[in-house]
C-alpha positions in Angstrom: 0.3 -0.1 0.0 1.0 3.5 -0.7 0.2 7.0 0.4 -0.4 10.3 -1.8 0.8 13.5 -0.4 -1.5 15.4 1.9 -2.4 18.9 0.5 -0.7 21.9 1.7 -2.4 25.3 3.4 -4.2 25.5 7.0 -7.4 24.3 6.8 -8.8 21.0 7.9 -7.9 18.2 5.7 -9.4 14.6 5.3 -7.6 11.6 5.1 -8.6 7.8 4.3 -6.4 5.4 5.7 -6.5 1.6 5.7 -4.0 -0.6 7.9 -3.6 -4.2 6.6 -1.9 -6.7 8.8 -2.7 -8.5 12.7 -5.3 -5.9 13.3 -8.6 -7.4 14.4 -9.3 -8.8 18.0 -6.7 -6.6 19.2 -8.2 -3.6 20.3 -7.7 -1.9 17.5 -10.6 0.2 16.5 -10.6 0.7 20.2 -7.2 2.4 20.4 -7.3 4.5 17.4 -10.8 5.9 18.9 -9.0 6.5 22.3 -6.0 8.4 20.2 -8.6 10.3 18.3 -10.0 11.5 21.6 -6.4 11.7 23.1 -5.6 14.7 20.3 -8.7 16.2 20.0 -10.0 18.3 17.3 -11.2 15.0 15.4 -14.0 13.9 13.4 -14.6 10.6 11.1 -14.6 6.7 12.0 -12.8 3.5 12.3 -14.6 -0.2 11.2 -13.3 -3.4 10.5 -13.2 -4.4 6.6 -12.6 -7.6 5.8 -10.6 -10.1 8.1 -6.9 -8.2 8.1 -8.0 -4.8 7.6 -8.8 -1.9 9.7 -10.5 1.4 7.6 -10.3 4.8 9.2 -11.5 8.1 7.7 -10.5 11.3 9.5 -11.2 15.4 9.2 -9.4 18.0 11.7 -6.8 20.0 11.4 -3.4 18.7 9.6 -0.9 18.2 12.3 -4.0 16.0 14.2 -4.7 14.1 11.7 -1.1 13.7 10.9 -0.3 12.4 14.8 -4.2 10.1 14.4 -2.0 7.9 11.4 0.9 7.8 13.2 -1.4 5.9 16.2 -2.9 3.8 13.4 0.7 3.0 11.9 1.9 1.6 15.5 -1.4 0.5 16.8 -1.7 -1.3 20.4 1.0 -3.1 21.3 -0.9 -6.4 20.4 -1.0 -5.7 16.5 0.9 -6.1 13.8 0.4 -3.2 10.8 2.2 -4.8 7.9 1.0 -2.1 5.2 -0.6 1.0 5.3 -2.5 3.3 2.8 -3.7 6.8 3.0 -5.5 8.6 0.5 -5.9 12.5 1.0 -9.3 13.9 -0.2 -11.6 17.2 0.3 -13.0 17.4 3.9 -16.5 17.4 4.1 -17.4 18.6 7.8 -20.1 15.6 8.0 -18.8 13.9 10.9 -19.5 15.4 14.8 -17.2 13.6 16.5 -15.0 10.1 16.2 -16.5 6.9 16.6 -16.4 3.1 15.7 -18.4 2.0 12.7 -20.0 -1.9 12.2 -17.6 -3.5 10.5 -18.3 -4.4 6.6 
């Protein structure tokens, strides 16, 4: 998996990220949700996809979004992220908070 560059500027950004590996059954989604709350100022969601992938959409200030991306890439201690992909998109402002969505 790969990454496209983050848009420049000081406005809010939106990152769509996938992390693949040992990311299910290890508290990964709760870890990401906790990280988002600790960082603050972030909205979006995280969910399981298939059997080996976690997907998240994050909106907020660039520095905070980058911090949560690092939380996702690191994962909780029982996890192992083998691959990650980040796509930068236009923020929509559609979310009120950050939370866990139902698995796909």
